[in-house]
GUMARLO-887423 format. One line per field, with one value per residue (C-alpha): residue in one letter; x, z, y; residue number from 1. Coordinates in steps of 0.5 Angstrom, whole numbers. Example, Ala and Ser with C-alpha at 12.3 -4.5 7.8 and 13.67 -1.06 7.14 Angstrom:
residues 2
res <- (A, S) .
u <- (25, 27) .
w <- (16, 14) .
v <- (-9, -2) .
n <- (1, 2) .
This chain:
residues 549
res <- (M, D, L, K, L, I, L, P, P, A, R, I, G, A, M, A, R, S, G, H, W, H, D, R, T, V, I, D, Y, L, D, A, A, A, A, E, L, P, D, K, V, A, L, T, D, W, N, S, V, S, A, R, A, A, T, F, S, Y, R, Q, I, K, R, L, S, E, R, L, G, A, G, L, A, A, L, G, V, G, K, G, D, V, V, S, F, Q, L, P, N, W, W, Q, F, V, A, L, H, F, A, S, V, R, I, G, A, I, T, N, P, L, M, P, I, F, R, E, R, E, L, V, H, M, L, G, L, A, E, A, K, V, L, V, I, P, H, R, F, R, D, F, D, Y, P, G, M, V, A, G, I, R, D, R, L, P, A, L, E, H, I, L, V, V, G, G, E, G, E, L, S, F, E, T, F, V, A, R, R, W, E, D, E, T, D, A, K, A, L, F, A, S, R, R, Q, G, P, N, E, V, T, E, I, L, Y, T, S, G, T, T, G, E, S, K, G, V, M, H, T, A, N, T, L, F, G, N, L, V, E, F, A, G, R, L, N, L, S, E, K, D, V, V, L, M, A, S, P, L, A, H, Q, T, G, F, L, Y, G, M, V, M, P, I, M, L, K, A, K, M, V, L, Q, D, V, W, A, A, D, Q, A, A, Q, R, I, Q, D, E, G, C, T, F, T, M, A, A, T, P, F, L, I, D, L, T, D, L, A, T, L, D, K, F, D, I, S, T, L, R, L, F, A, C, G, G, A, P, V, P, E, A, L, V, P, H, A, A, K, R, L, G, C, S, I, M, A, A, W, G, M, T, E, N, G, A, V, T, I, T, K, P, G, D, P, A, D, K, V, F, G, T, D, G, S, A, L, P, G, S, Q, V, R, V, V, S, P, D, G, K, E, C, P, R, G, V, E, G, D, L, Q, M, R, G, A, S, L, F, V, G, Y, L, K, R, P, Q, L, Y, G, V, D, A, E, G, W, F, D, T, G, D, C, A, R, M, D, S, E, G, Y, I, R, I, T, G, R, S, K, D, V, I, I, R, G, G, E, N, I, P, V, V, E, V, E, G, I, L, Y, R, H, P, S, I, L, E, V, A, V, V, A, M, P, D, A, R, L, G, E, R, A, C, A, F, I, A, L, R, P, G, A, E, A, L, A, L, A, D, V, N, A, F, L, A, R, F, Q, I, A, K, Q, Y, Y, P, E, R, L, E, I, V, E, A, M, P, R, T, P, S, G, K, I, Q, K, F, K, L, R, E, T, A, M, R, F, S, A, R, S) .
u <- (193, 199, 205, 210, 216, 223, 227, 232, 235, 242, 240, 237, 243, 248, 244, 243, 251, 252, 248, 244, 238, 235, 229, 225, 218, 215, 211, 217, 220, 213, 212, 219, 218, 211, 215, 221, 217, 210, 208, 213, 209, 210, 205, 202, 198, 194, 187, 186, 179, 177, 182, 184, 190, 191, 197, 198, 203, 207, 202, 196, 199, 200, 193, 190, 194, 191, 184, 184, 188, 182, 177, 180, 180, 173, 171, 175, 182, 186, 194, 196, 190, 191, 188, 188, 188, 187, 189, 192, 198, 193, 194, 189, 194, 199, 195, 192, 199, 201, 194, 195, 202, 200, 195, 199, 196, 199, 199, 197, 198, 194, 196, 190, 191, 189, 182, 178, 182, 188, 184, 180, 187, 191, 185, 184, 191, 192, 185, 184, 179, 178, 179, 179, 178, 177, 169, 172, 179, 181, 174, 173, 168, 172, 165, 162, 168, 169, 161, 162, 167, 165, 162, 169, 172, 169, 174, 173, 168, 169, 170, 171, 170, 174, 170, 164, 158, 159, 158, 162, 164, 172, 170, 165, 169, 175, 171, 169, 173, 174, 180, 175, 171, 176, 183, 187, 193, 192, 190, 196, 201, 198, 198, 205, 208, 215, 221, 221, 214, 211, 209, 208, 205, 206, 205, 210, 209, 213, 214, 209, 203, 201, 203, 207, 206, 212, 213, 217, 218, 220, 228, 228, 225, 229, 235, 235, 232, 238, 243, 240, 239, 246, 249, 245, 246, 238, 236, 230, 232, 230, 223, 221, 217, 213, 209, 211, 205, 205, 203, 210, 216, 219, 213, 212, 219, 222, 216, 213, 217, 223, 221, 218, 224, 228, 223, 223, 217, 213, 210, 205, 202, 197, 197, 204, 204, 211, 208, 205, 211, 215, 209, 210, 217, 217, 211, 214, 221, 222, 229, 229, 225, 225, 222, 222, 226, 220, 219, 226, 225, 218, 221, 227, 223, 218, 217, 215, 220, 223, 217, 218, 223, 226, 232, 231, 231, 238, 237, 233, 234, 232, 230, 226, 230, 237, 238, 239, 246, 245, 239, 244, 248, 242, 237, 243, 244, 236, 234, 240, 241, 244, 242, 243, 241, 239, 237, 232, 226, 220, 223, 229, 228, 234, 240, 245, 245, 250, 253, 253, 258, 259, 261, 256, 259, 257, 250, 248, 253, 251, 246, 250, 254, 251, 249, 252, 249, 247, 252, 251, 255, 255, 255, 255, 250, 255, 254, 261, 263, 264, 270, 269, 266, 263, 255, 252, 246, 245, 244, 244, 244, 243, 239, 234, 232, 225, 222, 218, 212, 206, 203, 209, 215, 217, 219, 223, 230, 235, 241, 244, 249, 243, 244, 237, 237, 234, 232, 236, 243, 248, 256, 260, 266, 272, 269, 264, 258, 253, 250, 243, 244, 237, 233, 233, 225, 220, 217, 217, 218, 214, 215, 217, 211, 212, 208, 206, 208, 206, 199, 198, 200, 196, 189, 191, 192, 184, 182, 179, 183, 190, 195, 201, 203, 209, 209, 216, 219, 220, 224, 221, 224, 220, 217, 223, 219, 212, 209, 209, 205, 207, 201, 201, 194, 190, 189, 183, 182, 180, 185, 186, 188, 191, 184, 181, 187, 186, 178, 179, 184, 179, 174, 178, 179, 186, 190, 190, 197, 198, 195, 200, 201, 204, 201, 206, 202, 207, 206, 210, 214, 222, 224, 229, 231, 226, 221, 221, 219, 226, 224, 231, 230, 223, 226, 231, 226, 222, 228, 227, 219, 215, 208, 203, 198) .
w <- (164, 166, 167, 170, 167, 170, 163, 162, 155, 158, 160, 154, 150, 155, 154, 146, 146, 151, 146, 152, 150, 143, 141, 140, 143, 144, 138, 134, 136, 135, 128, 127, 129, 126, 119, 120, 124, 123, 124, 130, 137, 141, 147, 150, 157, 161, 164, 171, 171, 164, 164, 157, 154, 148, 143, 139, 133, 132, 126, 131, 137, 132, 129, 136, 138, 132, 133, 141, 139, 134, 139, 145, 141, 139, 146, 147, 149, 147, 146, 154, 157, 162, 161, 167, 167, 173, 170, 172, 167, 161, 154, 154, 159, 153, 148, 152, 153, 146, 144, 149, 146, 139, 140, 145, 151, 158, 161, 168, 170, 177, 181, 182, 190, 190, 193, 194, 198, 193, 187, 189, 190, 184, 179, 182, 181, 174, 172, 168, 163, 162, 167, 165, 170, 170, 172, 177, 179, 185, 186, 187, 184, 181, 178, 184, 188, 182, 182, 190, 188, 181, 184, 187, 180, 176, 170, 169, 163, 161, 164, 160, 164, 161, 162, 163, 162, 165, 163, 157, 155, 153, 149, 145, 144, 141, 137, 133, 127, 130, 125, 119, 122, 121, 118, 122, 119, 119, 127, 129, 125, 128, 135, 135, 142, 142, 146, 151, 152, 158, 156, 163, 170, 175, 183, 188, 196, 200, 206, 206, 207, 199, 193, 188, 181, 177, 170, 165, 158, 152, 153, 160, 160, 154, 157, 162, 158, 152, 157, 161, 156, 153, 160, 160, 153, 152, 144, 140, 141, 148, 151, 157, 163, 167, 173, 177, 176, 169, 174, 177, 174, 174, 170, 166, 163, 163, 162, 157, 154, 153, 150, 144, 144, 143, 138, 143, 146, 152, 157, 162, 168, 172, 179, 182, 183, 183, 179, 174, 173, 172, 167, 163, 163, 160, 155, 152, 153, 157, 158, 162, 168, 173, 180, 187, 192, 194, 187, 187, 193, 191, 185, 188, 193, 189, 191, 184, 180, 178, 174, 169, 164, 165, 162, 157, 163, 163, 167, 174, 176, 183, 186, 191, 197, 199, 196, 202, 202, 202, 196, 191, 190, 192, 187, 181, 182, 183, 177, 173, 171, 173, 179, 179, 184, 182, 185, 183, 184, 180, 179, 175, 173, 175, 176, 178, 177, 177, 171, 168, 171, 177, 183, 188, 193, 189, 188, 195, 198, 193, 189, 183, 179, 175, 168, 163, 162, 170, 176, 183, 189, 197, 201, 208, 211, 209, 201, 201, 198, 203, 202, 199, 204, 209, 209, 207, 203, 196, 190, 183, 176, 169, 163, 166, 172, 171, 170, 176, 180, 178, 180, 186, 183, 189, 191, 185, 190, 184, 186, 181, 178, 177, 183, 186, 193, 193, 200, 201, 205, 202, 201, 195, 195, 191, 184, 184, 187, 192, 197, 200, 208, 210, 208, 210, 208, 212, 208, 209, 202, 203, 197, 193, 194, 198, 204, 205, 213, 214, 211, 215, 222, 220, 219, 226, 230, 228, 233, 239, 243, 240, 243, 239, 234, 230, 224, 223, 219, 221, 218, 214, 210, 204, 203, 206, 211, 214, 218, 225, 229, 236, 239, 246, 248, 251, 259, 260, 253, 252, 250, 242, 238, 231, 228, 231, 228, 221, 222, 223, 217, 213, 214, 210, 204, 204, 200, 205, 203, 207, 214, 220, 221, 228, 234, 240, 245, 249, 255, 252, 246, 246, 245, 243, 248, 243, 244, 237, 237, 236, 231, 230, 237, 235, 229, 233, 237, 231, 228, 233, 231, 226, 224, 229, 233) .
v <- (262, 266, 260, 265, 261, 262, 261, 267, 268, 266, 259, 258, 260, 256, 250, 251, 252, 246, 241, 238, 241, 238, 243, 237, 235, 228, 229, 230, 223, 220, 222, 220, 213, 212, 214, 210, 204, 204, 197, 196, 195, 202, 200, 194, 195, 190, 193, 190, 192, 190, 184, 186, 187, 193, 193, 199, 200, 207, 208, 207, 211, 217, 216, 216, 222, 226, 224, 225, 232, 234, 232, 236, 242, 241, 241, 248, 246, 251, 252, 253, 250, 244, 237, 233, 226, 221, 214, 208, 205, 205, 206, 212, 216, 215, 217, 223, 226, 226, 229, 234, 236, 236, 241, 245, 244, 242, 235, 235, 227, 226, 220, 215, 215, 222, 224, 230, 234, 233, 234, 240, 244, 241, 242, 248, 251, 248, 251, 244, 245, 237, 232, 224, 219, 211, 209, 205, 203, 198, 198, 206, 210, 216, 219, 219, 223, 228, 230, 231, 237, 239, 246, 248, 247, 253, 252, 245, 244, 237, 230, 224, 217, 211, 204, 207, 212, 218, 226, 224, 216, 216, 210, 214, 220, 216, 212, 219, 221, 228, 229, 228, 234, 239, 241, 237, 239, 246, 245, 242, 246, 252, 249, 246, 246, 249, 246, 251, 252, 248, 241, 238, 240, 235, 236, 234, 234, 239, 242, 248, 243, 244, 240, 245, 244, 243, 245, 242, 243, 239, 241, 240, 233, 231, 234, 228, 223, 223, 222, 217, 213, 214, 212, 205, 204, 203, 203, 201, 194, 195, 193, 198, 195, 200, 198, 205, 210, 214, 220, 219, 222, 216, 212, 219, 220, 213, 208, 213, 218, 215, 209, 213, 217, 211, 208, 202, 198, 200, 195, 198, 194, 198, 194, 192, 185, 181, 175, 179, 183, 177, 174, 181, 180, 173, 174, 181, 180, 186, 188, 194, 197, 202, 203, 204, 199, 195, 193, 190, 187, 184, 181, 178, 175, 172, 165, 163, 167, 160, 159, 165, 166, 173, 172, 178, 183, 186, 192, 194, 202, 203, 210, 213, 210, 207, 200, 195, 193, 185, 186, 188, 181, 177, 181, 181, 173, 172, 176, 175, 183, 189, 193, 200, 206, 213, 219, 225, 229, 231, 238, 235, 227, 222, 227, 221, 214, 208, 206, 199, 194, 199, 194, 192, 197, 203, 201, 200, 205, 211, 214, 214, 220, 226, 225, 229, 236, 236, 238, 236, 239, 238, 245, 247, 252, 258, 256, 253, 247, 241, 237, 230, 225, 231, 231, 237, 240, 237, 242, 241, 245, 243, 241, 237, 243, 245, 252, 254, 252, 253, 260, 260, 263, 265, 258, 256, 256, 257, 262, 267, 261, 256, 252, 249, 247, 240, 239, 233, 232, 228, 227, 226, 221, 222, 219, 224, 219, 222, 218, 221, 221, 225, 231, 238, 238, 235, 229, 222, 217, 211, 206, 212, 216, 223, 224, 231, 231, 238, 237, 231, 235, 241, 236, 233, 239, 240, 234, 236, 231, 233, 238, 237, 232, 231, 226, 223, 217, 210, 205, 199, 193, 193, 201, 204, 209, 209, 215, 215, 220, 222, 226, 229, 230, 235, 235, 231, 228, 221, 216, 216, 209, 209, 207, 214, 218, 215, 216, 223, 224, 220, 226, 231, 226, 225, 219, 213, 212, 219, 216, 214, 207, 207, 212, 214, 218, 222, 226, 232, 233, 234, 242, 246, 252, 256, 252, 248, 241, 237, 232, 229, 226, 223, 220, 217, 214, 212, 208, 203, 202, 198, 199, 197, 201) .
n <- (1, 2, 3, 4, 5, 6, 7, 8, 9, 10, 11, 12, 13, 14, 15, 16, 17, 18, 19, 20, 21, 22, 23, 24, 25, 26, 27, 28, 29, 30, 31, 32, 33, 34, 35, 36, 37, 38, 39, 40, 41, 42, 43, 44, 45, 46, 47, 48, 49, 50, 51, 52, 53, 54, 55, 56, 57, 58, 59, 60, 61, 62, 63, 64, 65, 66, 67, 68, 69, 70, 71, 72, 73, 74, 75, 76, 77, 78, 79, 80, 81, 82, 83, 84, 85, 86, 87, 88, 89, 90, 91, 92, 93, 94, 95, 96, 97, 98, 99, 100, 101, 102, 103, 104, 105, 106, 107, 108, 109, 110, 111, 112, 113, 114, 115, 116, 117, 118, 119, 120, 121, 122, 123, 124, 125, 126, 127, 128, 129, 130, 131, 132, 133, 134, 135, 136, 137, 138, 139, 140, 141, 142, 143, 144, 145, 146, 147, 148, 149, 150, 151, 152, 153, 154, 155, 156, 157, 158, 159, 160, 161, 162, 163, 164, 165, 166, 167, 168, 169, 170, 171, 172, 173, 174, 175, 176, 177, 178, 179, 180, 181, 182, 183, 184, 185, 186, 187, 188, 189, 190, 191, 192, 193, 194, 195, 196, 197, 198, 199, 200, 201, 202, 203, 204, 205, 206, 207, 208, 209, 210, 211, 212, 213, 214, 215, 216, 217, 218, 219, 220, 221, 222, 223, 224, 225, 226, 227, 228, 229, 230, 231, 232, 233, 234, 235, 236, 237, 238, 239, 240, 241, 242, 243, 244, 245, 246, 247, 248, 249, 250, 251, 252, 253, 254, 255, 256, 257, 258, 259, 260, 261, 262, 263, 264, 265, 266, 267, 268, 269, 270, 271, 272, 273, 274, 275, 276, 277, 278, 279, 280, 281, 282, 283, 284, 285, 286, 287, 288, 289, 290, 291, 292, 293, 294, 295, 296, 297, 298, 299, 300, 301, 302, 303, 304, 305, 306, 307, 308, 309, 310, 311, 312, 313, 314, 315, 316, 317, 318, 319, 320, 321, 322, 323, 324, 325, 326, 327, 328, 329, 330, 331, 332, 333, 334, 335, 336, 337, 338, 339, 340, 341, 342, 343, 344, 345, 346, 347, 348, 349, 350, 351, 352, 353, 354, 355, 356, 357, 358, 359, 360, 361, 362, 363, 364, 365, 366, 367, 368, 369, 370, 371, 372, 373, 374, 375, 376, 377, 378, 379, 380, 381, 382, 383, 384, 385, 386, 387, 388, 389, 390, 391, 392, 393, 394, 395, 396, 397, 398, 399, 400, 401, 402, 403, 404, 405, 406, 407, 408, 409, 410, 411, 412, 413, 414, 415, 416, 417, 418, 419, 420, 421, 422, 423, 424, 425, 426, 427, 428, 429, 430, 431, 432, 433, 434, 435, 436, 437, 438, 439, 440, 441, 442, 443, 444, 445, 446, 447, 448, 449, 450, 451, 452, 453, 454, 455, 456, 457, 458, 459, 460, 461, 462, 463, 464, 465, 466, 467, 468, 469, 470, 471, 472, 473, 474, 475, 476, 477, 478, 479, 480, 481, 482, 483, 484, 485, 486, 487, 488, 489, 490, 491, 492, 493, 494, 495, 496, 497, 498, 499, 500, 501, 502, 503, 504, 505, 506, 507, 508, 509, 510, 511, 512, 513, 514, 515, 516, 517, 518, 519, 520, 521, 522, 523, 524, 525, 526, 527, 528, 529, 530, 531, 532, 533, 534, 535, 536, 537, 538, 539, 540, 541, 542, 543, 544, 545, 546, 547, 548, 549) .
């Protein structure tokens, strides 16, 4: 597959000279940890389907990655091939990523919420050779879903099913000693992935109505992680709780890759529940977690929190939505830890974050300052840098910037000086801290999950009763934003209810999290003189709403 990396020699040279690219892959870090601390617990998870926990040492994780790597190679996975997995936060996700990297394959995590429509596009674009899915998760039949789309995925050769029978049982697959059936040492040496080769493809929602595959290398990932861990003073003594999906960049980077880099311990939670998180913090001695604002709200407001000993927790990094002003001091007192605000994207990880010890006004009033190795600036429409305190378009450049969109190089959006247009609007204060003030891109962020507005609108325009539709964000105290659909009906059309709209969307097999949660029927849309719908006016109206039909 032609990946079309956008990685000019000038950038490689500049990053090497700066010291922000480290030329190490996750396998280098894993093998070093296994050699130094072979019996230390690397991972513990909780599978809510089987109601079982699993714990692995660094030695065991290394062996698993070797066995699975040899097994994937035996299935025909070659260097540069894509291995996709639509798994919750289970140990299998972690082992599969390390196995893929060990044989030079590319990891493509997929959110468990994705359904047929998303999967056909994502698996097809990536030309995934192997897909790993759960038998069931949250009472959903994944093998049944994949069977219905298999004929539209000609590149997909193998499906492994975790926790049940299927085309190929994962449990049977991992029990076989694949590493003894080949010269594993020679295999891994010949397939060794370089730090400037694509190691991860992760899909993100944008404004085109089609998710884009963000490509990262080991250098771009660790170019962020080393500095992130340094700013937060994280080390091998830390225990990282991750309840955000590993198929999100937050979970992938800070819940899975970073602990391995630090020789720390990761604790995985597959279904979010505040009481279970508190239990995990108490039982495992968790010291750090990172999640979207709703997670922080839920944990802070947990009525039974006093029943748990969460005194080990010292840092909660919060991103995905602004942290409410009243929440910071309340959460810090109730949880007994420092609250930190961050901003980032799939394309570049957490670029800005507050610092331990920052005053509350920085945490709730900003999204932090840039990490070493990254730069941010706020520019006016003519490209000139805005004065401090003036809102403009946010741009970033640096070590963690991705290396292209899969098969969409024309969408890269990086200028000759390396500045990437983030699509966010922001202002910067006198100390270099930014505050996200809005988005120039048309997307809603619901609890940290991007809703691809253009795609949803495009489907609704097919409804025979709908003349026009505009989906905008409305505020929500817990999730930050929810989707509100403004609809103008065709003359003579029957009235529509929210249930009717979402039943229509269900026919197109998109994720339920993308459905509107409020419907407003309007006689006509507000327009510009040129005829464009004035979404800003609809957003102003929606600011007064809450979710209801």
